[in-house]
N, C-alpha and C positions, 0 to 999 in steps of 0.2 A: 379695571382695563389700564394698560399703560398709558402714561402721558406722551404727546408728540416727541419728546426728546428720546424717550427710551423706545418708541416704535420706530423712529427714523434710525436710530442706531443699529436697532436689530435688522430692520428691512434693507437698508443700503449696504450693510456690510456682506449680504449675500452675493452681491453684485461686483464687488470691488475688493482688491486685496490691499487697500489702503491701510494703514495701522489703525486700529480701533480708537486710540486717543485722539488721532486727528478727526475721526467721524464724530466723535463724542463732543470734542472741543467746537467743532463746527455747528452742532446741533444746538449747543448753549448759545452760541453766538446769533443763530437763527432767531431764537425766541428773544434775545436781547436787542437785536436790530429791528424786530417787527413789532414787539409788544412791550418791550422794557421802558419806552419813552413815555408809556402812560401811567408810569409808577414813580413815587418818589420815597426815598429810604431816609426818612426825618429822624429816625431813632440813631443815626450815625453821628459821629462827632462833627463831621460836616454835614449839615442839615439838609445841603443841596445834592447830596449824593444819590446818584441814579444806578440802576443795574445795567450801565452800559459797559459790555464786555470788550476787552482789547486782547486779541488772540494772535500769537505769533506761531505758525506751524513751521518747525525746523528739522531738516534731515539731509542726508545725501540727495544730490539732483536725481530726477527721474524715476526711481524706484517705488519711492513711498506715495506717489500718486496725490501730492499736495495740490497741484493745479486743479486736478480732476475734483477733488473734494470742494475746494473753494468754488468752482464752477457750479456743482451742485447747490451749495448754500446760498450764492448769489441768486440763481435761478429762483429758488423758493422765495427769498427774502423779497426780490423784485415783485413778484406776483402779489405777495401779501401786503406790501407797501402800496403797490398800485391799487389794490383794492381799498386801502385805508383812505387814499385821496378821492376814490370815487365814492365811498361814504361820505366824503366831506363835499359831495356835489360837484366834483371836478370830472369833466367829460374823460372818457378812458384813454384817449390818445395823449391829453394833456398831463394826465395822471402818470402815464409812461415816460413822458419827457420830465417830468418832475423827478420821478425815482431816478432817471438816468443822471441827473444833476447832483443826486445826493452822494454818488460814489466818486471819491477822489482816490486817485491811484497814487501820484506823487507831484512833487513840485517844490519851487522854491517858496520861503515864507511870504514872500510877495504875492506870488501866483496862487497860493492856497487863500491868502486872505481876501485878494481880489474876487476870486470865485465865490467865496462866502458873501461878500459884499453884493457881487450882482445877481445871485441867486436868491439871496434873502430867506432861506429856508431855516427851520429850527432844528432838522436833524441831518446828519452827514455820516457816511462811513468811509474810513481809511481802508482802501481794499487794492492790496498790491500782491502780486504773485512773486515779486523779487524784491522784497522790503530791505534785504540785506544791501543792496545798491544804493538804497537811502539812507541807511545808517552809515554806510562806508564815506559817502560823500560828505555827510554831516560832520563826520570825524576829521576828514582831513582837508575841507574847504572852507576858508572863512566865509564866502558867500552864503553858504548854507548852514552855518553855524547855528542860525536862529530856528532852524526846522525843529530841533529837539525841545527847545523852550516852548515854541508854538504848540507843538503836540502835546506837551504837558499841560498847558492852558485849556487846549480843548477837550482833554480827558476829564477835567473837573468842570467844564462848562464855564470858566472864568473869561471876563472881558480882559481886552488888552488894545495897546496902541504900538503902532509902528511908525516912527517918523522918518522920512525917505525924502532925499533930494529929487527934485523933478528935473531930470536932465533937459537942458535945453530952454528950461523956463526960469531958472534962477530963483526957484522958489522952494519951500519944504511942503512936501505932501504928507498927509497923515492916513494910514490904514488902520482900521477899528475892527477888532473881534467884538460881537455883540454877546451879552451874557446869556448864560443858561441854554447853550445849545447842547444837543444830545447827540454825542458823536461815539461811534463804535469802530472797532478794527477788527477785520481778518485778514491776515497778511502771511506771507510765506517767505522763508530764506533758507539757505544752504546752512551747515554746521554753523552754531552761534560765535565758535572760535574765530570764524573768518571775519567777522564784522565787530562784536562786541569787544570793548576793553575794559580794563578794570575802572578807568574814569568815567565811562558811561554808567556803569552800575551805580556809582556814587552821585552821577547827575541827577538821577531821579525818575526819569521816564521809564526806563526798563523795568524798574520795580512795579510800575502800574500795568505792565504787559505779561499775560500769562504765556509763557514760552513753553511751547509743547514740543519737546526734544525727542525724537525717536532715532535711536542708533541702529545701524545696520543688523546688528545680531538680534534685533526686535522685529525684523520684517515678518509679515504673514506669509503663508504658502502662497506662492505664485498662481494666479489664474490667467486662462488663455485670454489674450487681448481681443481675439475674435469670437464672438459667441452670439447666441440667440437672446441675450438677456437686453438689448437696449431698450425695448419696449416695457420691460418690467421696471428698468431705472426710471423712465419717463413717469411710469405709474406711482412709483414711490414718491417722486418729487411731487406730481399733482396731488396725492393723498396727504402729504405732509402740509402743502399748501393750503388745501381745503381744511384740514384740521385747525391750522393757525388762523385762517379767515373767519372760521366758526367762532373761535375764541375772540378774535378782534371784534366782531359783531356785538358778542356779549359784553366786552369790557369798554368799548367806546362810549356808549351812553352813560355808563357808571363814571367814567372818568370826567366827562364834561360836567356831570353835577357835583363833582368832588371840589374840595378846596383846592384852588390853583389849577383846577383842570387835570389834576393827577391824583391816583388813589394811593393812599399812604400805605407804607409797609410797616407791619409790626412783627416783630419777633416774638414768639412764645417765650416764657421766662426761662424754659429749660434750654431753648436754643440759643437765647441771649447769653446766659451763663456759659454755654459751650464755646461760643464765639469769643467772648471776654476772656475766658480761662486761655484760650489758644494764642490771643493777642499778647496777654501777660507773659507767657511763655517766651513768645518772641521777643519782647521788651527785654525781658531778663537776660536772653542770650546776647543782644547787642550791648547791654551795659557791661557784662562781664567779659564778653570776647567780642569787640568791635571788629571782626574779620569780614573780609568781602562778602562770603556766603551769608553771614548773619545780618549783614547791612541789606544785601539784596531779599532776604526773606523778611524783613521786619513788618512790611504791609501785606503779607500773605492772608493776614486774617480778613483783609478787604476782599480778596479774591473768593475767599470762602463763603463770605455774607453775600457776595453777589451771585455765586452760583446757587446757592441755596435759595435765594429769591426768586432767580430764574426758574427753578424747580417748582417752586410753589406757584409761579404765574402759569407754568405749564400744566399743572395739578389744577388750577383756578381754585384756589384756597380763598375765596372772599367770604367775609362774615360782616355782619353788622354789628357796630359798636357805637352806642347811642344812636345819633341821626346820621352817622357816616359808615360808609361801606369800606373795610380795610382788606389788605392783603395778609393773611397770617403765615408766617413763615415757621415751620414746625420742626422739631428735632429730625423727623423722618426726611425732610428736605436736605439737611446737611448729611445725613448718612446717605442718602440717594445720590449726592454729587460727590461723595468721596473717592469714587473710583478714579475719576477724571483728577480730582484735586490731589489726592495722594501720588499719583503718577508724576503730576507736574512738581510737586514739593520734593519728591524724591530725586528727581533728575535735576533740580536746583544746584546741587552739589556738585555734579559732573559738569554742569554749564560752566560754573566758575572756574572749577579745576582745569578745564580744558582750554581756557583763553590763553591765547598767545602760547601755546605748547610747541616750541621748536627745539630742534636737536642742535644747540649752540651753547657755547661758553655762558655760564652765569656770571653776570658782574655785579648784581643787586640781588642781595640775599634774603629781604624781606617777602618777597612774593613767592619764590619757591618755599620758603619755610612754611608759609601759610597753606601752601599746596599740599605738603606733606602731612601737615596736621589735619587738614579737612579730609584728606583720603582716610586717614587713620579714624576720625570721628565717623565718617561714612561706614566705615567698616567694623564699629562697635570697640574701637580703640586699639586694635590689634591686627597686623598684617606681616606676612612673611616678607622678609628685606628683599627678596628677588623680585616679588609681585610688586611691591612699594617703587621700586627702582623702575621697573617696566611701567608703571601707570604714570610716574611723573615725566616721563620722557627726556630725563636728564642725561647728561654724560656720567659715567661712573664716578669720575674724580670729583666733579661738581656736588653730585650727590652725596658722596663719602664726606666731604667738607661740611656741608649743610647739616648733615645729621650729626656730624660730631658736635656742631654748634648747638643744636636741640637737646644733645646728650649733656653737655657741659652745662646748659642752663636749666637743666632738671625738667624739661618739658616732655623728654621720652626716654625710654630706657630699652636695652637689648635683652632677650631672652634667648638661650640656648636651648632647643629641644631636639630630640632625635631626629624629628622630620625637617629640621632646619632653625635657622636664625630668624627671631622675629622682632620686630619693632612694635613697642608698645607705649601708649599714652601713660604719663605718670598718673596714677590714681585708678588705673584701670585693675579691676580685680582679675 
């Protein structure tokens, strides 16, 4: 029988024309936000790493049903997390209020930290349907520059302090982030080029986020908005929540008896070799070519490891090792999470290449040169010149100047074929 992730993707996709990657990404987030906090990935380089997924759904507005998918996911997560606190002997109404306090839409660094200090919870979720506005303000307003560094700390469960003057009191106040918080993210925004800059890629936070970018050409067949399917959708939500609550009730007693109150994650040797081999490939790419794309991808192995771990949780792959029960991540967990991961990895080049694409005079050549080289790599090292020009969104006179620079530096060459002129990366057969 399929696990809750597979079942949810299959069942909810019958009643919405949202892109399948959005549905699948939200399904992994649901498992991460409801069950992931009960596990610890101690075999990672950072032994405090947890399977806390940060997902950003990105597309044109309206047509892709981002908010709809986020709404389904939050409904399921809220029901399961409410049950978690009820298991912890909290009255249902108090449990629901606690779950509401877990969701953080947006705010200044001070406001977010104040909320954490006031609620004193161990788990939170960054949940925003318009996260692009948060990124935009963080990039342009000094007052909110600390949002990105704060989010980076929350991702890794790191503690931190913020010293601020107390207006009208003449003294200095301290805001404190407690350690070992478990924070997930499910957010949405329009096309990433509207908000993300090259500097933000190198800042680090965006490398921690799985950006699930769906282009207009990838839209599914349109479904009628008025239908008789509303009850079926509710049934899917309730069934998925019920499956996860059943898993929760099995996992919680085991976690409480485990070291540190969390079940340790162990990768099967073959699964470990696959993740490590992928990490080495990413490392070698950055060393040989520290381009924005390769810098952005360098921690993608972490995403693959987390997705595989969440798949193992959904499959409840528990085993007894000595006196301890652990979660086994198998090679099949990696392969089952590949459909989503490969889609996101494939789109990473397009995300970087589409940053700040404007039809204007080019005055700085390094970024457009990188864009041309990345497009060629994405297409196997060879592209028709007219198509390459179209994809770069440059004026032809600027394109010709930059292309000539790349030819002179022996990074690319031209090949004339009966079907047209092609630009080819040097070394491409």
